[in-house]
Structure formats: C-alpha cells, structure tokens
N, C-alpha and C positions, 0 to 999 in steps of 0.2 A: 120594780122601785126603778126606775132610770137614773136618777140622779146616787150620788155614790155619797153614803154616810159622809166623808169625807169634802164633800161638796161645799167652797168657799162661798158663802152666801152672804154680800154685805153692799157697797153705797161707795162713792167717790167722790170727791173733791179735788182743786188745785188752789193751791196757797195765792195766787195772785187772785183767783177771783172769791176766795171768802175770806182771808185772813184779814187784811186789814192793816193798820197800824204800822202805814208804811214807811215813817220815820221813825221807830220808837225802836229803843235797845241798841242802838250801833248800828239799823239795818242800813244799808245803799240804796240808791234809786235803781232800779229796774227798768223795763224797757217799757209795760206793764202800765209803769207810773205815768207815763209820756202818752199815755194812749186812748184818750179820754173815749173815744165811737168805734174800740175795735178795731176791726178790719175795713170800716165803714169813714173812716177818714184817716186823715193826713193825723200822725206822730204832732207834738207840740212840745215848746225850746221847754218847759220847763215842766211841773203835775201843776193844774190848774182844779178849782175845785169842784170844777163840773163831772170828773174823771172818780165814779163810783167806784173802782176798786183801791181807792187811799183808804176808802173805810169798810167798805165790803159790807158784808153781816159782822165785824168786827170777832170771828174767830178768834182770832188770835188772844182774845181775853175772855171770851164764852165759848174755848174749846170742852171744857168739864161739865157744862149744861150740855155741850150740844152732843159729846163720846156718851153722853150718859141716858139719852136720846137713842141714840144707836144700838146702847146695848137693850134697850126697851123693850127695840123690834127684832132684837138676836143676832144684832150681825157674828159672824166672826170672821169678818175683812173689815179693812177700813182703807182704801184706797187715798192717799194725799200724796203734798210733793212738799219738796223741799225747796224754798227759796233763794237760791246761790247763793242773792247778797245780804240775804240774813247770816251768812256765814263768811263768806267774802266778803265784804260791803263795796269794793271795787273788780270783784273779780280777778285783780293780780296782787292783790297785799301780800304780805311777808307773814302775816298771821292770824288765822280765825278769828274770829268774834265770838266769843266765849257766852254772850248771854242769848244769841241768836242757839249755839247749839244744846243750850241749856233748854231752850224756848222748846226743842223738838224732843229730849231727854226728857222733861213731863209729861209735853204730849203722847210720846210711845208708852209711857207709863200707866197712863189714864188710862188704855185702849188695855194694856197687860190685866190691868184692875177689873176689865170686866172677862177677861176673855178672847178678847179683840186680835187680830192680828194684822199688826201696820202690813201695807203694801206699799210702797216710797217710789216714785216715781221722783228721781235725780235732778232734771230739769225738765219740766214742763212751762214753759212758754214763758221763761223769767229770765234773760238772761241780764247778768247784769248792765247795768247803761253805759257805763265807762267801758265795757269790753265793747258795746255796741259801738261808741262813738269814738275808739282813741283805735278799736282793732277791725272795726266795720262787722263784728261777732264772727261766725264762723267761714268766713271766705279767708280767713289769717287762719297759717297752721298754728299761730303761735295760742289758739285756742285750746289743742290738744293736751298741752302742760297744764295753761291754767285748770283746764279740769281735771288732767291727772290730780291734779294737786288736791282738788277739790274732795272728788271721790276717797282718797285716802284716806282726807280726816273723816269723812262721814264710813267707812266702813269699819274703821278703829273702833269711832266711837260709836258708832249702833253695833258693834260684833254682838251677835246675842240678844238684841231687840228688836230687831228688824230681820226679816228671813227671808223677804221676798221684795225684788227690789225691780225696777225699770231707766234704763237709762236715759232713755228719750221719750219722751212724749208726742203720737203721732210723727214720727221724725220725717217721714214722705213728707208730711208737709211743707217744710222748706222751700219746692218747688214752687207752691203757690202763694204760700205769705212768710216769705224772706225774713220781714223786719222778727215780727212777733214768732214766730218758730227756730230764726239760725240768726237775732241778736243782726242783724244786713241792715245800715241803715240806707245805705243805695236801693233807691225806686227800684220796684219790679221790670219794671217800664226799661231801665236802663243797665238791666243784668246781663250778661250774656248768660247761654247754655252753659260756657264752658265753667264761669263762676259758680254758678249754681249748682254744677255739679262737683267743683271743687269741693264746695260747703258740705255737701252729701257725703265725700268723700273724707273728710274731715271728721264728721260727725260719726261717722263710721265705723274709722279708726280707734275714734275715742273710745265708742260703745266696745269698740275687745278689747279696749284697753282696760275698761272697766270692770266687766268682765272677768277677763285673768284677773287682775288686783283684787275684787271681789271674790272669787276663790280660791286666794292663795290667803287673805285676809281671816276668811269666813267661809270652810270648806263646806258649812252646813245650809250657808248664805244659797238662796236661788234666783240667779241673774235673767232676764228678758229682757227683751225689747218689746217696744210700743209699736203698730203702725196703724194707721188711718182703713179704716179697710170701707174699701166704693167697690161692690162686688157689682159690675156691669155687664146686662147684656146685650146680642143683638138688638136693634131697633125692628129690624125684619132678619128673614131668614137669607137674603141675598147675601152669598159670598163675600159681596166685598163689607159687609155690615158686620160678617161675623171676625174678617181678616182684622177691621179696625178694634174690634171689638177686642181683640185676642192683643194685640199691640199695645189697648191702654190698659189694660189687666196686667200684662208686662212690666209695664214702663210705676204703676204702681206696686204691685209684686216685687219688684226689683232690691225693694230693703226688706222685707223679710226674706228674699233669697241669700242676700249678703249675711243677714245676722246666721241664718240657718244653717248656708252650705258654706259661705265665706271665699267666698271668690266669684270675679266682674263674667255673669253669665254671656253666654254667646249674640243672645238679643240686646244686649245690651253694648255690646264691644259694636255690634254691627249699627247701631243706632248712634251710638258716640261718632264711627264714623263717618256716614251720611250725613248728619249736622255737623259735622267739623268741628265737634267736640273735645278738648286736650284738656285730658287734669295729670297732674304731677301726684305721683306714685313712686314709692319706695321700696326695694324689695324686705323690709322689713317689715315696711306696714302691713305687705300682702301678706304675707306671712304671721303677722297676728290673727290680721282678720280671719284666715283658714283655721288656726287653733285655735282659738275662743270663738266658738261660737256658743251661743244662748241658750239657754236649759228649757225652757219656754214660750209661748213667743203670745203677746198682748195685744188685744186689738181694740179698736172704736169700732162701734155699729148703730149707725143711724138711721140713711135712707143707701139704695140703689138707684140706680142711673141709665142709661141705658146710651148705645155710643151707636153711630151713621157715616158712615164714609161722604154722607150726599147732604149732611143737615147740621147747623152748628149747632155751639150749647144752649139751652133755655132752661135748663132745669136750676133749680137750687140745689145747694145740698150742702153738707160739712165741707168747707172749706175748696173743694171740689166739685168744679162744674158738671151737668152732662145732660141730657139727649132727656124732656120727660118719657115718663111709661104711662101708653095710655088706659091702662088697666089698673091703675094704683091712686088711690086718695093720697093727699097732702097734709100736714099741718097747717096752722095759722099763719108758720113762715115761707111756706112752700118746700117743705121739705117732704118728699113723697115718704107712705108709710107701707112697708114688705115685708111684715114679720118673717114670710120664710125664706129673706133673702139670708137672715141667720145662718139658719138651718146650713142653705149653700154653702156662704162664707166659711162656714167650719169645715163642712169636707171638705171645699177644695183647698182650704191654709190643710186641712191635715194630708190631705193627700199628696199634695205636695212639701210638705217640709217635713211630714212623721216626727213633731214635736209635741209636746203639749201644749194645750191653746187656752188661754185666761180673757174672757169676756172683761174690758174692764170700764167700758165704756158704752151704757143704751138707755134712751130714756125720750121723753115727749116733751118738748118744749113749749107753754100756754101759759094764755093768762087766766091766770087764777083769781077768782075771787072770795073773800075772806067773810062768812056768813058766819050767826048763831046757832050753837050746836045743841041748843035746845036744854042745854045744862048750866047755863050762865057763863059760856065758854063761848068760844071762835074755833072754826073749822072751813074746808074746803071741799065741798062736793066733788073733789078729783075723778070720776068716775071712767071718762077718756082718758086719765091717765093711766085707771086700774087696767083697763082695756088694751093697750097698748102692752102695757109690761107683760100683761097676761098672755097676750097671744105671742110676741117675741120668745115667753120661755118655755111654752108651750112646744116651738122649734127648737130651742136650746134641748128640751126632753128628748125630738125627735134626733137632733143631732147624737146624741149618746148612744141612743138605740141605735143607732147608724153604726155606731163603733169610735167615733171621735173622743178622746180624753180629754174632755175639758175640766181644765180643775175648778173655777167658780164664774161667780158673776155678779161686776158691781153696778147698781146704776149709777147714771149721773147724776151729778149737782142730787144726789141725795136728802139736800138741805138747798135751799133754796140759795143762788149766787149770781155774782155778776156776767152775766154772759160774754162766752172771749170773743166771739164773733159781733155785737153787737153793741156789746158794754152795755146791756140796760140788765135792770131788776125785773122787768114787766115780763122775761121770757125766762119763765119759773121750770124747774124739773124737781122741785125734790121732795118728800114727803113729810117733810118740816114747813111750813112756811113764815118766813121772816118778814116782819112788819117794817119793812121798808121801800123806799121809791124814786124812781126815777129822778126825784126833784129836789132829793135827799132827806126827807121827812121820814116819820115812820117814828116806831119806838125802840125797832131791833125787837121785840118782843116773839118767840116763837108759840106756832100753833102747829098742833097733830093733824095733817089733812087725814081725809078719810083713806085713802092709798095709806097713813104709815099705818092702820090698822091689818087693812090687806095686806103689804108685804111683811108682818110678824105673824099671820096667819101661814104663809105660803113657807115663810123661812123652816116656823116650827113644823109645819108637816111634813118638810123637805121637799117640796115640790108638788104632793098626794093631794092641796087644794086647788089646785090650775083648774080653770074649767076649760076642758077640751072639745 
C-alpha cells in the first residue's frame, strides 16, 4: 500500500474566501474587502455590496456545522488561514483583538474534538487594508516588523493547538498578482522588477523569521512554506524551448530554493544583473535566511503549462499564464487538466529540495447543478470532480512509490467558497454544495455532493479504493 498510515487526508479553505463576517467582532478591513472582482477587476474605494467575500459562505458563524461534515468524511487535517485583520485590525495596532483570537481558538478546538489537525496559513491573500494603503504592502520593509509581531502572537496563543504552519500562501504569486498576494496598491504595470523582487525579499525574510520564532516558541511545531507549483514543459524539443523552460522553472522554483536552501542562487543573481534589478539586503537578513529554512514544502497544483522561446502566452492558469499544451483537455475555466503533472512536480521538487512535501491545494472548479437525490434531499452528481481527483491521487500514489515523502493531501475548497481569481461562487470546488449564488441569493444551506461520499471512501480505505 503506497499511502503511509500517517498520511494526512483533508481539505483546504482560506479565511477571506469562506468566513464572511468582514466587519464583525473587531475585524478590520483587508484587501479582499475591496476586490469584488478578484483579479479580474480594479479594487474599489470601500467595500461594496456586490463583493461576495463580505458574506462568503458564512463559515464564521457556521464552522461547527462545517467541521462536523469534514469529520464525517474522515478528515485527518483541515487547512485554513487566519485573517490577519481579525487579530490586528489595521496591521500596525499596539495590541491584538481578543475576539479574533478567540474565534480561532474555538475553531481549532472544534477540529480537535473530531481528531482533525489544523494546518494554518499565517498570511493567505488577506493583507490588512491599512498596511496596503499606508505602507504599500510588502514593498515596504516595515511589514517585516508588523508580521513578526503578528506571528509571535499566533505562535504563543496556539502553541499545542496548531502543529502545522505555512508562512505565506503561494508566495511566488506576488510577481503576478502584487495586490492580492502582497498587499501592494501600486498597479503591476507601474511596478519595476526591483520593486517586485524587493517585496519578495521582504516576504522571504519574514518567512524565515516566522520559522525561527515558531521553532523557539514551540519546538514541536512543523513550519513550511507554500508555493504555487506550475510545472512547465518545453512546447517542442527545440533546444531554445528547453532553455526557455529551464529559465521559467528557475524563476518559479526560486522561492522554494530560498526556503529550502536559504541562499540566493546563481541563476537569480544573473537574472538580477541582466535585468538591472537591485534589491536592498543586510548581512543579518541573509544570515537569517540561511539559518532558518523550513521543515517541509507545501504547494498548490492545478495545471501545467508549456514554454516556448518563440510563442506568446495563450493558456489560462492559476495566476501564472503559459502556452497551451496540445495534448491536454481543459476545464470550463480554461485550466488544462494534467494528472501526471502532479507526479512530475512531486519528483522534481523532492529531487531539488530533499524536504518532505505536502499537497495543500488541488481541485476542479466547475459549475455544479443541485438536483434531487431521490430521498427527499438534494445533491450534486459531480462525477467529473471525482474523476479529476481520482486521477490526480493515482499519480500522487505513483510519486510515493517513486520514493517521494508526501505528508498529506488537502483538496482545495473542500466546501464551496468564493473563487480567488474571479470572486464568484459559480466556480465550485467543494464536496459540500453551499446554496449561495453570485447575485447574493440563496439559503446558505449545505448539501453533500456525490464526491462527498467518494472522498469518505478514499480516506477510509487510505487510498485503496482509487480506480487505477
């Protein structure tokens, strides 16, 4: 049996996409509260009623019901994030907000009640709005200090309750979505590469600092990074395409290299040199990066892309665009489906970093239809989602057979939530259907999809019921 006994099966969400309650119990505004169209539109001056994330799926008030459903599926782990502005409403406050801290105490207690281990992302696309407006987010060195204060509070408060931590969600995405990923208000078109890589440096230093602090406060804690994996294939065997692919992979893998090895690699020094990129560092920061590498590397995987030296971007992807692969089918949102890519990326990452790996996002966004289940209730017959997840998990099993240490697997959006890229609910990922729609209507009732029972069987059998 390939999946180890201690394999952590579960699901993943983000606070800003599921909690709602955007202005309750002392929570301050964050960048998501002014991004009603996600990455597809400009931010608004203030929160607007058409922003689905203000209510989202009301997880803030319904988490007990939802955690119970996760437990029914057999979850061993539940990945969620802490909304920074629930703890420090402005990000630079003198004292944390007790009501915010208590909410996560209650959530983690509820998880432990069912034997579910929380896997917590410290910063998941929800920089406090004040830090974005007043400091321009992670371009500003001051954010390291605000983040340090925030993580100290979290590690002290939840010591013994949270064993697994992730410092930043998809940290490499700041290059492509600076507002959502880095709280940077300056539009991407107006940012220099030096600005972007300075922001990256600040986040990397903050991540190393969090790793140091976490290990000091709770030596039992396991602290990881989280990267957006986008395996890139050469479009053709033309050596020009192969070299272009090597360079594209390097630019994406740089963030994992920094977390696993702690030094700026030679290929980045060359890239900085040839592109006139200058970043400010200190000897202390460079020492911190080298001395405090992560315990494990987690990543999202949805699609692979192709690279060509001569063709422009044309394929859709998870924030990063690429050339379409002529051998792959695609989802309703144009994301190409490549189950073997997850085996490829697991092998490549482990060969490169020699750290345990954790798949913390993988799933299929689709338009689901709620239908009668024939027993007086409602369900979704989502065989397409079952097929997608099954095929990917078969490849995860292959990677484990290859000798890759995989800690666990959390499907993205284990309960329907608001999409990050498009800010809509029509793009559903979950095993649990939430009756809410993009016009704001709906009861918020929860319904188990066909995939709910499928995943329950997979977890119960520790992967033995996968269809090969």
